[in-house]
N, C-alpha and C positions, 0 to 999 in steps of 0.2 A: 472128648474129641481133642487130638493134638494138631497143631499147625506146624509145618516144617518150613524152615528157612535154609536155603542151600548155600554153603560155601565150598570152595574147592575141596574135594575128597571127603567133606563133611556135611552132615545135616544137623541142624539145630532144631530141636523140638521143643514147643511151649504148649502147655495146656491152655485151653481158651481162657479159663478164669485168670490164669497168670498173665496172658496176653493183656487182658483188660486192665489189670493192676499196672502192668508195665506202661501202657498207654497213658493211664492216669498219672504215673509217675513222671513221665516225660512232659506232659502238658504242665503239671503243677511245678516242675522244676523250671520250665521257661518263664512262667508267670512269676515265679519266686525271684528269679534274676531281675525281671523288669520291676518288681515290687521293691527289691533292695536298692536298686539303682535310682529309681524315681523318688522313693519315699525316705528310706532309711539314711542313705548317704547324702541327701539333700535336706535333711532335717525337717521334712514336711510334718511329721507327726513324732509323738514320743516313741523312743526305740522299744519301750515296754510293749507297746501295741504289736510291733513287728515281731518281737520275740514270742509273744503269745500266740500270733499267728503261725509262726514256724513250729512251735511246739505242738499246737493242737491239730494243725493241718498237714504240715510237710513231713515232719519227722516219721509219723506213722506210715507214710507212703514208701519209707525205705525198706519196710518189711519184706515186700516181694522180691527184693534183691538178695535177701539173705539165703545163702545156701546155693545160689547160682554160680556155675564155674565161670572160669575167666573168659572162655570163648563167648558165652552169652553176655557177659558184662560188656565186652568189646562191642558186640552187636548193638546193645542198648545205647552205648556211647555214640556209636556211629549213626543210629537212628535219630538220636536226639540232636546230633550235629545237623543232619539232613533236614530235620523238621525246622531247626532254628534258621537255617540258611534259606529255606523256602519262605518262612514268614518274614525274614529280613528283606528278601528281594521283592515280596509282593504285598506285604501288609504293614509291618512295623519294623523300624530300624533304629538301632542304638546310635546316639548322636552325642558328640562332646562339644560343649560350648567352649570356644578358645577366643580369649580377648575380652575387653570390657565394653564393647560397643552396645551391648544389650543391658548392661547393668544399670540400676541394681535389680531389674526384673529377673534377669538370669545372669548368674555369676560366672566368672572365668573358671574353666575346668569343671563345669557342672554337667552331669549326665542327664539327658533327656531322651525322648523317643520321637521319631518321625512317623506321622500317620500318612502312609503313602496311598491310602484310599481317598484322601481329600481331593476334591476337584472344584467345589463351589466356594472359591475364595472370596472373602469380604474384607472391607476395611477394618483394620485393627488386627487381623490374623497375623500370627508370627509364623513365617514360613522359612524353609531351608531351600536354597536354590543354588544351582551351578553357575559360577561366574567364569565365563571363557577367558576373560582378560587376565585373570590371576590364576587360572586353572585350579580352582578350589571351590568348596561349598561355603556359603555364607548364611548366616541367620539374621533376618531383619524383619521389621513389621510393615505390613502393607498399609500405605497411607491413601493411595488413590488407585482406582480401577480404570480398566480400559474405557475410553470415552470421557474420563474426568479431565478437568483443567486444574493444573497445580501452579501455584504462584507463591513464592516466598517473599513477602513484603513487610518491611519494618519489623523483622524477626518473627513474624507469624507465618504459619504454613496454612495457605488458603486453598481449599478443595472446593471447586465449583463456587468460589466466592465467599465460602464459610470457613471460619477457623477450624482446623482439624482438632478433634478431641483426643487424638492419639499422640500429640506432641506436648511435652511439658517444657515450660520456659521459653525463652527467646532463642531463635536459631541464628547463630552468627554467620555461618557459611551458606550462601544461597545456591551457588553453583549453577547447574543446569536449569534451575527454577527461578533464576533472577528475573526472568520474563515469563509471562503466561505460557505454560507447557501444556499442550493438548496430547493426551495419550492415545496412541493408536490402538487398534484391536489387539487383544491377546498381549498387552503390555501393562506392567504394574509399576507404580512408583513406590519404593520402599525406603525406610530410613531406620537407623538404629535408636533405640530408646535413649541411649546416652549420645545424643547427636553431636556433641562437642568433639567426641572421640571416634565417631563412626565414619566409615567410607561406605557410601551407599549410592542411591540413584542421583544424588546431587553432582556426583563426580562423573566426568565424561567416560573414564575408563570402565565404569560400571553401568551407568545409565539406567534406563527403564528395564525391567525384568521380563523376558519373554515367558509365556505360559508353559512352553515346552521344556524350559530349564528349571521349572519348580519341581523339587523333589516330593514335597509334602508339607503338611501343617504340624508345627511343634506341639508335643505334649510333654508336660501339662501346659494348657493354654492359660496364659496370665495377662491381666490388663496392665497398662502402663503404671509404673510405679513413681511416685514423686521423687526427684532427685534432691 
């Protein structure tokens, strides 16, 4: 049984088995892109593992494309683009770290993913959010949650009176947390792991982050790295 996909003046026919193979190809290519970005180009594992993965799983999936004419190849490319756009809008989005405010946990010009499904944010989560003051997205770590009290005293970040485990070293700039700061509902206090170079919730122009401005949680999730 064949399935028809209509274009102006033309109909493109695919056998059912080939459609299944093509769908597999599209899905695997999407995850291959993520795999390469997150693992290979961030040196998370030995490249031999990645190359083996490509040879054993990905390359055999190219076979369904052999012998397909140009019109069908264009259709597959458009379908792959549409699927990638849908996933990016609703589930996972590619993200590029810019700057050193999260180093050494995340490095400048490092690719990551944003998990847009995340909603139950906790202290220690690294999030991506929109900052209206600078009209850009930022990447920071959640230090305090709605209802928490934040106070930077003598270089220590105190959350509800207890030193935060998500801050390394002494904090020189206190900013908005120089006095005890009670977070309102749906507000999060965030800081960069490299707090000496980070502009974050300590600065008036950024302040506490509204829940509605959070895009999602960063992938891969990593704990604070000692500087």
